[in-house]
C-alpha positions as CSV (number, residue, x, y, z in Angstrom):
1,M,50.2,101.5,128.1
2,V,48.9,100.4,124.0
3,Y,51.1,103.3,122.3
4,Y,54.2,101.3,124.2
5,S,53.2,97.1,123.3
6,A,53.2,98.9,119.4
7,M,56.2,100.7,119.3
8,A,57.7,97.5,120.5
9,G,56.4,95.3,118.0
10,L,56.9,97.5,115.0
11,L,60.7,97.6,116.6
12,V,60.6,93.6,116.3
13,V,59.2,93.4,113.3
14,F,61.8,96.2,111.3
15,F,64.6,95.7,113.5
16,P,66.1,92.1,112.0
17,L,65.1,93.5,108.5
18,F,67.4,96.6,109.1
19,L,70.0,94.7,110.7
20,L,70.0,92.1,107.4
21,G,69.9,95.2,105.1
22,F,72.6,97.1,107.0
23,L,74.6,93.4,106.7
24,L,73.9,93.3,102.9
25,F,75.2,96.4,102.5
26,M,78.6,96.4,104.3
27,E,78.9,92.7,102.5
28,R,78.9,94.8,99.1
29,V,81.4,97.2,100.8
30,E,83.9,94.8,102.6
31,E,83.8,92.7,99.3
32,P,86.5,94.7,96.7
33,L,88.1,95.9,99.9
34,S,88.8,92.3,100.9
35,R,90.1,90.9,97.5
36,G,93.9,91.9,96.8
37,P,95.4,92.7,93.3
38,T,96.6,89.3,92.0
39,E,99.7,88.2,90.4
40,T,98.2,88.6,86.4
41,D,96.7,92.4,87.7
42,V,100.2,93.6,88.8
43,A,102.2,92.5,85.5
44,E,99.4,93.7,83.3
45,F,99.4,97.3,85.3
46,L,103.5,96.9,85.2
47,D,103.3,96.1,81.6
48,T,100.6,98.8,80.4
49,A,101.4,101.8,83.0
50,S,102.1,105.4,82.4
51,R,104.3,107.4,84.3
52,E,101.7,108.8,86.3
53,D,99.9,105.4,87.1
54,V,103.8,104.5,88.4
55,D,103.9,107.6,90.4
56,N,100.2,107.1,91.9
57,V,102.0,103.6,93.3
58,F,104.6,105.9,95.5
59,R,101.5,108.0,96.8
60,Y,98.6,105.6,97.3
61,G,100.5,102.8,97.4
62,V,99.9,99.3,95.2
63,R,96.1,98.5,96.4
64,R,94.7,102.1,95.8
65,S,96.5,102.3,92.3
66,L,95.1,99.5,90.2
67,E,91.7,100.6,91.9
68,R,92.2,104.0,89.8
69,W,94.2,102.1,86.9
70,R,91.2,100.0,86.8
71,N,88.4,102.5,87.2
72,R,90.1,104.3,84.0
73,R,90.6,100.8,81.8
74,R,86.4,100.0,82.6
75,R,85.7,103.4,81.5
76,L,88.2,103.4,78.5
77,P,85.6,102.1,76.2
78,K,82.8,103.9,77.3
79,L,84.6,107.3,76.2
80,A,85.8,105.6,73.3
81,A,82.1,104.7,71.8
82,I,80.7,108.1,72.8
83,V,83.5,110.0,70.8
84,S,83.2,107.7,67.8
85,R,79.4,108.9,67.9
86,Q,80.2,112.4,68.3
87,R,82.6,112.1,65.7
88,D,80.0,110.6,63.6
89,T,77.7,113.4,64.4
90,E,80.6,115.8,63.5
91,V,81.1,114.3,60.1
92,E,77.2,114.3,59.4
93,A,76.7,117.4,59.8
94,V,79.9,119.3,57.8
95,P,78.3,120.0,53.7
96,E,80.4,119.0,51.9
97,K,82.0,120.9,49.1
């Protein structure tokens, strides 16, 4: 009998915390899904999109292709920094004649 009351007590304590954590997680998941593309996003996409990006619009739809384009644009400065660091180390490694 003591075992069941202890389990019920733990359930009463931890279930609301679990539920709160789950709701916070789902809010983070839902936020990007509920935010649709704005006019400026679409205009910027059309101005700078490559042929592959336009093809993605037809394959995946506007929302997913804009998401892929945004992710690529976010990674671009990071990749440029990595490439420039690699070039700097390659230049330092090459001995001058």
